[in-house]
Kinemage of the C-alpha trace (Angstrom):
@kinemage 1
@onewidth
@group {chain A} dominant
@subgroup {mainchain}
@vectorlist {calphas} color= white
{ca unk a 1} P 1.652 -5.094 20.271
{ca unk a 2} L -1.013 -6.413 17.877
{ca unk a 3} L -1.539 -2.910 16.551
{ca unk a 4} L 2.159 -2.434 15.817
{ca unk a 5} L 2.427 -5.835 14.091
{ca unk a 6} L -0.697 -5.049 12.090
{ca unk a 7} L 0.750 -1.769 10.836
{ca unk a 8} L 4.128 -3.367 9.998
{ca unk a 9} L 2.463 -6.177 8.051
{ca unk a 10} L 0.337 -3.620 6.205
{ca unk a 11} L 3.478 -1.669 5.267
{ca unk a 12} L 5.131 -4.803 3.838
{ca unk a 13} L 1.910 -5.711 2.064
{ca unk a 14} L 1.685 -2.309 0.447
{ca unk a 15} L 5.279 -2.396 -0.759
{ca unk a 16} L 4.463 -5.589 -2.665
{ca unk a 17} L 1.146 -4.133 -3.828
{ca unk a 18} L 2.791 -1.006 -5.203
{ca unk a 19} L 5.375 -3.017 -7.126
{ca unk a 20} L 2.697 -5.449 -8.346
{ca unk a 21} L 0.574 -2.603 -9.690
{ca unk a 22} L 3.217 -0.110 -10.841
{ca unk a 23} L 6.469 -2.062 -11.145
{ca unk a 24} L 5.772 -2.904 -14.762
{ca unk a 25} L 5.745 0.833 -15.501
{ca unk a 26} L 9.234 1.143 -14.004
{ca unk a 27} L 10.376 -1.789 -16.145
{ca unk a 28} L 8.996 -0.015 -19.208
{ca unk a 29} L 10.723 3.189 -18.125
{ca unk a 30} L 13.996 1.213 -17.964
{ca unk a 31} L 13.340 -0.293 -21.425
{ca unk a 32} L 12.849 -3.735 -19.882
{ca unk a 33} L 9.742 -5.682 -20.725
{ca unk a 34} L 8.473 -3.087 -23.180
{ca unk a 35} L 7.729 -5.834 -25.690
{ca unk a 36} L 6.505 -8.435 -23.203
{ca unk a 37} L 2.996 -9.732 -23.860
{ca unk a 38} L 0.358 -8.366 -21.518
{ca unk a 39} L -0.305 -11.838 -20.105
{ca unk a 40} L 3.326 -12.059 -18.906
{ca unk a 41} L 3.006 -8.686 -17.169
{ca unk a 42} L -0.265 -9.790 -15.563
{ca unk a 43} L 1.202 -13.101 -14.357
{ca unk a 44} L 4.275 -11.360 -12.935
{ca unk a 45} L 2.029 -8.871 -11.133
{ca unk a 46} L -0.062 -11.720 -9.732
{ca unk a 47} L 3.135 -13.336 -8.491
{ca unk a 48} L 3.997 -10.173 -6.553
{ca unk a 49} L 0.402 -9.799 -5.375
{ca unk a 50} L 0.642 -13.259 -3.809
{ca unk a 51} L 3.209 -11.863 -1.371
{ca unk a 52} L 1.011 -8.811 -0.805
{ca unk a 53} L -1.734 -11.154 0.374
{ca unk a 54} L 0.724 -13.151 2.503
{ca unk a 55} L 1.138 -9.984 4.587
{ca unk a 56} L -2.314 -8.382 4.169
{ca unk a 57} L -4.437 -11.316 5.326
{ca unk a 58} L -2.508 -11.892 8.592
{ca unk a 59} L -2.492 -8.127 9.220
{ca unk a 60} L -6.274 -7.927 8.889
{ca unk a 61} L -6.839 -11.063 10.965
{ca unk a 62} L -4.468 -9.913 13.701
{ca unk a 63} L -5.674 -6.314 13.730
{ca unk a 64} L -9.415 -6.911 13.538
{ca unk a 65} L -11.515 -6.541 16.665
{ca unk a 66} L -13.492 -9.518 15.337
{ca unk a 67} L -10.447 -11.676 16.165
{ca unk a 68} L -9.546 -9.835 19.366
{ca unk a 69} L -7.373 -7.196 17.696
{ca unk a 70} L -7.345 -3.492 18.478
{ca unk a 71} L -9.040 -2.103 15.339
{ca unk a 72} L -12.565 -2.005 13.971
{ca unk a 73} L -12.999 -2.805 10.276
{ca unk a 74} L -13.377 0.894 9.464
{ca unk a 75} L -10.204 1.736 11.359
{ca unk a 76} L -8.308 -1.063 9.604
{ca unk a 77} L -9.415 0.208 6.201
{ca unk a 78} L -8.488 3.829 6.938
{ca unk a 79} L -5.083 2.746 8.305
{ca unk a 80} L -4.516 0.592 5.215
{ca unk a 81} L -5.355 3.453 2.849
{ca unk a 82} L -3.024 5.887 4.612
{ca unk a 83} L -0.230 3.313 4.560
{ca unk a 84} L -0.962 2.539 0.906
{ca unk a 85} L -0.684 6.163 -0.181
{ca unk a 86} L 2.369 6.791 2.001
{ca unk a 87} L 4.213 3.746 0.628
{ca unk a 88} L 3.149 4.668 -2.911
{ca unk a 89} L 4.407 8.241 -2.491
{ca unk a 90} L 7.761 7.111 -1.101
{ca unk a 91} L 8.273 4.559 -3.869
{ca unk a 92} L 7.254 6.986 -6.599
{ca unk a 93} L 9.519 9.678 -5.171
{ca unk a 94} L 12.611 7.482 -4.840
{ca unk a 95} L 12.143 4.849 -7.571
{ca unk a 96} L 10.316 6.772 -10.314
{ca unk a 97} L 12.538 9.798 -10.747
{ca unk a 98} L 10.822 12.900 -12.041
{ca unk a 99} L 7.548 12.484 -10.138
{ca unk a 100} L 7.289 15.584 -7.984
{ca unk a 101} L 5.184 16.147 -4.873
{ca unk a 102} L 3.069 19.296 -5.124
{ca unk a 103} L 1.116 21.334 -2.586
{ca unk a 104} L -2.152 19.568 -3.440
{ca unk a 105} L -0.566 16.194 -2.632
{ca unk a 106} L 0.410 17.522 0.800
{ca unk a 107} L -3.130 18.850 1.264
{ca unk a 108} L -4.494 15.398 0.362
{ca unk a 109} L -2.227 13.792 2.976
{ca unk a 110} L -3.478 16.285 5.552
{ca unk a 111} L -7.021 15.175 4.732
{ca unk a 112} L -5.973 11.538 5.207
{ca unk a 113} L -4.476 12.341 8.600
{ca unk a 114} L -7.762 14.031 9.478
{ca unk a 115} L -9.595 10.884 8.322
{ca unk a 116} L -7.515 8.773 10.699
{ca unk a 117} L -8.191 11.240 13.520
{ca unk a 118} L -11.947 11.190 12.938
{ca unk a 119} L -11.989 7.413 12.489
{ca unk a 120} L -10.507 6.911 15.958
{ca unk a 121} L -12.805 9.400 17.732
{ca unk a 122} L -15.219 7.759 20.151
């Protein structure tokens, strides 16, 4: 169960991370915040990143073998990166209209799946 909770917390964390990093671009695309000072954008992103950390830290603590969880640090990092790129791709596809997925993106995902496979080999 710890593994499932870890992955779910990482998914939530990465949703907040994606909006913290790229949400301001969507606001600009919608003609909102185009004239906001950079410091306001940074502070708003930090506010969202706070919630990212509220999910990321418990996920890493719960999932880490150091704390009795099922994953090594390397496995946690690989899982986090795959989740990060998957969440990013879904958000970009459905929120940022006009961003297409191409064959090379699919090939990159295949490489990530291979990375997860190799990371879990004994």
